[in-house]
C-alpha positions in Angstrom: -34.6 -3.4 -10.8 -32.7 -2.0 -13.8 -29.0 -1.4 -13.5 -29.5 1.9 -15.4 -31.7 3.2 -12.6 -29.1 2.3 -10.0 -26.3 4.0 -11.8 -28.3 7.1 -12.4 -29.1 7.4 -8.7 -25.5 6.6 -7.7 -24.1 9.4 -9.9 -26.5 12.0 -8.6 -26.0 10.9 -5.0 -22.2 10.8 -5.3 -21.9 14.2 -7.0 -24.8 15.7 -5.1 -25.8 17.5 -8.2 -28.1 16.7 -11.2 -26.2 19.0 -13.5 -22.8 17.4 -12.7 -24.4 13.9 -13.1 -25.8 15.0 -16.5 -22.2 15.9 -17.6 -20.7 12.6 -16.3 -23.4 10.2 -17.5 -24.2 11.9 -20.8 -27.9 11.6 -20.0 -30.3 14.5 -20.0 -31.6 15.9 -16.7 -35.2 14.8 -17.5 -33.9 11.2 -18.2 -32.0 11.2 -14.9 -35.0 12.4 -13.0 -37.2 9.8 -14.6 -34.8 6.9 -13.9 -34.5 7.9 -10.2 -38.3 8.3 -9.9 -38.8 4.9 -11.3 -36.2 3.5 -8.8 -38.0 5.2 -6.0 -41.3 3.7 -7.2 -39.6 0.2 -7.4 -38.4 0.6 -3.8 -41.5 2.4 -2.4 -39.3 5.0 -0.7 -38.1 8.5 -1.4 -34.3 8.6 -1.9 -33.7 12.3 -2.7 -35.0 15.4 -0.9 -36.0 17.4 -3.9 -37.1 20.4 -1.9 -33.7 21.0 -0.3 -30.9 23.0 -1.8 -28.1 22.0 -2.1 -29.3 18.5 -3.0 -29.5 16.1 -0.1 -30.4 12.4 0.3 -33.1 11.2 2.7 -32.0 8.9 5.5 -33.2 5.9 3.4 -31.3 7.4 0.4 -28.0 7.6 2.3 -28.3 4.0 3.4 -29.2 2.8 -0.1 -26.3 4.8 -1.6 -23.7 3.3 0.8 -24.9 -0.2 -0.1 -25.1 0.1 -3.9 -21.7 2.0 -3.9 -20.1 -1.3 -2.8 -22.2 -3.4 -5.2 -21.4 -1.2 -8.2 -17.7 -1.1 -7.5 -17.7 -4.9 -7.2 -19.6 -5.2 -10.5 -17.1 -2.9 -12.2 -14.2 -5.1 -10.8 -15.9 -8.3 -11.9 -16.5 -7.0 -15.5 -12.8 -5.9 -15.7 -11.6 -9.3 -14.5 -13.9 -11.1 -16.8 -12.5 -9.2 -19.8 -8.9 -10.0 -18.6 -9.7 -13.7 -18.6 -11.1 -13.5 -22.1 -8.4 -11.2 -23.4 -5.1 -11.6 -21.5 -3.3 -8.3 -21.3 0.1 -7.7 -22.9 0.9 -5.1 -20.2 2.0 -5.7 -16.7 1.3 -2.9 -14.2 3.5 -3.2 -11.2 2.9 -1.2 -7.9 5.9 -0.8 -5.6 7.1 1.0 -2.5 10.2 3.1 -3.1 12.4 1.0 -0.8 11.9 -2.0 -3.1 13.0 -0.1 -6.2 16.4 0.5 -4.7 16.8 -3.3 -4.4 16.5 -6.0 -7.0 13.3 -4.8 -8.7 15.1 -3.2 -11.7 17.0 -6.4 -12.3 13.9 -8.5 -11.9 12.0 -6.4 -14.5 14.9 -6.5 -16.9 15.2 -10.2 -16.7 11.4 -10.6 -17.0 11.4 -8.6 -20.2 14.1 -10.9 -21.6 11.9 -13.9 -20.9 8.8 -12.2 -22.2 10.0 -9.7 -24.9 6.4 -8.7 -26.0 5.4 -7.8 -22.5 5.2 -4.1 -21.7 5.8 -3.2 -18.0 4.5 -0.1 -16.3 5.6 1.0 -12.8 3.6 2.9 -10.2 4.9 4.2 -6.9 2.2 3.2 -4.4 2.1 2.4 -0.7 1.6 -1.1 0.6 -1.7 -0.2 2.0 -3.1 1.4 -1.2 -1.9 -1.5 -3.3 -4.9 -3.7 -2.2 -7.4 -1.2 -3.6 -5.3 -0.6 -6.7 -5.3 -4.4 -7.4 -9.1 -4.6 -7.0 -9.6 -1.6 -9.2 -7.4 -3.0 -11.9 -4.9 -0.1 -11.6 -2.1 -2.6 -11.0 -1.6 -6.3 -11.7 1.1 -7.0 -9.1 2.3 -5.2 -6.0 5.6 -5.3 -4.2 5.3 -4.1 -0.6 6.6 -4.3 2.9 3.4 -5.2 4.9 1.1 -8.2 5.2 -2.5 -7.9 4.3 -5.5 -10.2 5.1 -8.0 -10.0 2.2 -9.7 -13.0 0.6 -9.5 -11.4 -2.8 -5.7 -10.9 -2.6 -3.0 -13.5 -3.1 0.1 -12.5 -1.1 3.4 -14.2 -0.8 6.3 -13.4 1.5 9.4 -13.4 -0.7 12.1 -12.8 1.9 13.2 -10.8 4.9 15.7 -7.9 4.4 17.8 -6.8 7.3 17.7 -3.2 8.5 20.8 -1.1 8.8 21.3 2.1 10.7 21.7 5.2 8.6 23.9 7.7 10.4 25.3 11.1 9.5 29.1 10.8 8.8 29.6 13.0 11.9 27.7 10.7 14.2 29.7 9.2 17.1 28.8 5.7 16.0 29.6 6.3 12.3 32.7 4.1 12.5 31.0 1.3 14.6 29.6 -2.1 13.5 27.0 -4.3 15.1 25.2 -1.5 16.8 22.6 -2.3 19.4 19.5 -0.2 19.1 19.9 1.0 22.7 23.0 2.9 21.5 20.7 5.0 19.3 18.2 6.0 22.0 19.7 9.5 22.5 19.7 10.2 18.7 16.7 11.8 17.0 15.1 8.9 15.0 13.5 9.9 11.8 10.3 7.9 11.0 8.9 7.5 7.5 6.5 4.6 7.3 3.0 5.5 6.1 1.6 2.0 6.8 1.6 0.8 10.4 1.5 -2.5 12.1 -1.7 -3.9 13.5 -2.1 -3.6 17.3 -4.3 -5.4 19.7 -7.6 -3.6 20.5 -7.1 -3.4 24.2 -8.9 -0.9 26.5 -5.6 0.1 28.1 -3.7 0.4 24.8 -4.0 4.2 24.6 -2.0 4.9 27.7 1.6 6.1 27.2 2.8 3.9 30.0 1.3 0.8 28.3 2.9 1.7 25.0 6.3 2.2 26.7 6.2 -1.3 28.2 4.4 -3.4 25.6 6.0 -3.5 22.1 2.8 -5.1 20.7 1.0 -1.8 21.2 3.5 0.1 19.1 2.2 0.3 15.6 5.0 2.4 14.0 7.4 -0.2 12.5 10.7 1.4 13.5 9.5 2.3 17.0 8.3 -1.3 17.3 11.9 -2.5 16.7 13.2 -0.2 19.4 10.4 -1.1 21.8 11.2 -4.9 21.5 14.7 -4.1 22.9 13.2 -1.7 25.6 15.1 1.1 23.8 12.5 3.6 22.7 14.2 6.7 21.4 13.8 9.9 23.4 13.2 12.1 20.3 11.6 11.4 16.9 10.6 13.2 13.7 8.1 11.9 11.2 8.4 12.6 7.4 6.3 11.4 4.5 8.8 9.0 2.8 12.1 7.2 3.0 13.9 9.7 0.7 13.1 12.6 2.9 14.3 10.6 5.9 17.6 9.9 4.3 17.9 13.6 3.2 17.5 14.6 6.9 20.1 12.1 7.9 22.5 13.5 5.3 21.9 16.9 6.7 22.8 15.7 10.2 19.2 16.1 11.5 18.9 12.6 12.9 19.3 8.9 12.2 17.0 6.3 10.8 16.8 2.5 10.0 16.4 1.4 6.3 16.5 -1.9 4.5 20.0 -3.0 3.5 19.3 -2.5 -0.2 19.2 1.3 0.4 22.8 1.6 1.7 24.0 3.0 -1.6 21.8 6.1 -1.3 23.7 9.3 -0.4 26.6 7.1 0.7 29.0 10.0 0.5 27.1 11.7 3.3 25.6 8.8 5.2 27.3 5.9 7.1 25.3 2.7 6.9 26.1 0.4 9.8 25.0 -3.2 10.6 22.8 -3.9 13.6 23.5 -6.7 16.1 19.9 -7.8 15.9 19.5 -10.4 13.2 15.7 -10.3 13.6 15.5 -6.6 12.8 14.2 -7.1 9.3 11.8 -5.7 6.8 9.8 -8.2 4.8 9.2 -8.1 1.1 5.8 -9.3 -0.2 4.4 -9.7 -3.7 0.7 -9.7 -4.1 -1.9 -10.0 -6.9 -5.5 -10.8 -7.2 -6.5 -14.3 -6.1 -8.4 -14.9 -9.3 -7.4 -14.4 -12.0 -3.6 -13.8 -11.7 -1.9 -12.0 -14.5 -0.6 -14.5 -17.2 3.0 -13.2 -16.5 2.8 -13.7 -12.7 4.2 -17.3 -12.7 7.1 -16.2 -14.9 7.7 -13.2 -12.7 8.1 -15.5 -9.6 10.4 -17.8 -11.5 12.6 -14.8 -12.4 12.7 -13.6 -8.8 13.6 -17.0 -7.4 16.4 -17.4 -10.1 17.9 -14.1 -9.1 17.7 -14.9 -5.4 19.5 -18.2 -6.1 22.3 -16.4 -8.1 22.9 -13.9 -5.3 22.7 -16.4 -2.4 19.7 -14.7 -0.9 17.6 -16.7 1.6 14.0 -16.7 0.5 10.7 -18.6 0.8 9.9 -20.5 -2.4 6.2 -21.2 -3.3 6.4 -22.5 -6.9 
C-alpha cells in the first residue's frame, strides 16, 4: 500500500474537500481521485461517499482515517527525529510556563549561552499539558513545567519543589502577618489560574459535592487541593486564564491567590506576599524532553541548572 495513496486520502478526509486538498498537496484533482480510488481497491472498501454533498466519509472511511491519522503523525515525528540525529540542531527551542520565567529561567539561559556561545535559544510560552504534544511534534526541544506526565516517549525530571506564598492585597487584614495557615484565608475570595489539573481517582462517587468537600484526592484544581488537604476549602473562588491575570485581580483588591515564591517581586508595590506555615505547600518544577533522542545541549543545560542551584543554596534532586 503506497504512502502517497494514504496521504492523499488523509488530506481529503481531514479537510473534507477535494479542492482544499488540491491546494494543500499541490496535486491535481484527477490525481487525488485516482490515488484514493486505488487505495479503496487495495482495501476492497469504499472510504468516501462521493454522492453526498458536502463530502462525507463512509463508516469504514471514518475508522480508517482515525487510524492512519495516528500512524502518519508518528511517521512525521520519526522522520523529524531521524534528521535531528543525523544533523544535530544549533537551536534550542524551550517551552515554559509563565511562573517559571519569573524564577531562575532567564539566569539559566544566560549561563547556558555562555557555555555554548554558538547555540541559539528560542522561548515559547506553553502550558505544561501542551508541552508533551509540542515535544513530539518537534515544536520544542525542552519543556519547563509544573505538572508530572506519564508518557513513554517523554523523559521528565523533577528539578525541585518551590514553596507557595500567599499573594494578598495590601489592604487585606493579613497583609502584615507571617506564617499564615490556609484556614485563615477561607473567607477571602481565592483566585484560581491553573489550566492543567491534578489527576483524580475514577470513583463512582467522585462527582458528588459532599465527596469533594471531604476527600482532597478528588479535588483536581491544584490550589483548591492544597486548601482541601487542610480541610479549609474557600467559600468563594474566581477562575482566570493565567497567573498574571490572577495577580492583577489581587492588586485590584478583588481577592487573594497562592503563587510560587519566585513571583513575589511581581506588583510588589500593590501586593503583600506572605509565607505559609505549611512547608509541604509547594509547586514542583519539572524539565522534560523526548526520551530519544535528547537535544545535544540537554546535558549541558542540566549541568547549568544544578550549578545555579548549588550557588543559591536551593535544595534539588540531582540526576546527572
